[in-house]
C-alpha positions, 0 to 999 in steps of 0.5 A: 701645844707642839712637840717644838714648843715643849721642848724649847720650853723644856731646854730653858727651864732645864738651864734656868734649873742648872744656873740656880745651882751654878750650872751651865753646860754650854751646848744645852740645846735641842738636838736638831734633827730629831727637831726637823725629823717627823718622828712620834716622839718628841725631839731629843734634848742635847746636853752636850759636853762639859769638862770636869768641874762641870760634871762634878758641880752637876754631880753634888746638885744631883745627890743633894736633890736626891737627899745623898 
């Protein structure tokens, strides 16, 4: 699998996992400069911006997953 394919898959899996927790990050995407570049590392994923309500929901989901 190419890094690009893996990165796209990772973005979709993250989007699905967030959605299962009632969280949407509208700006979630592959970072285009690293996606188009010829770097040795896999392209980066841009989580983007979110409002405070979304940040709180994400914090709660992560705390729950960590058992806190």
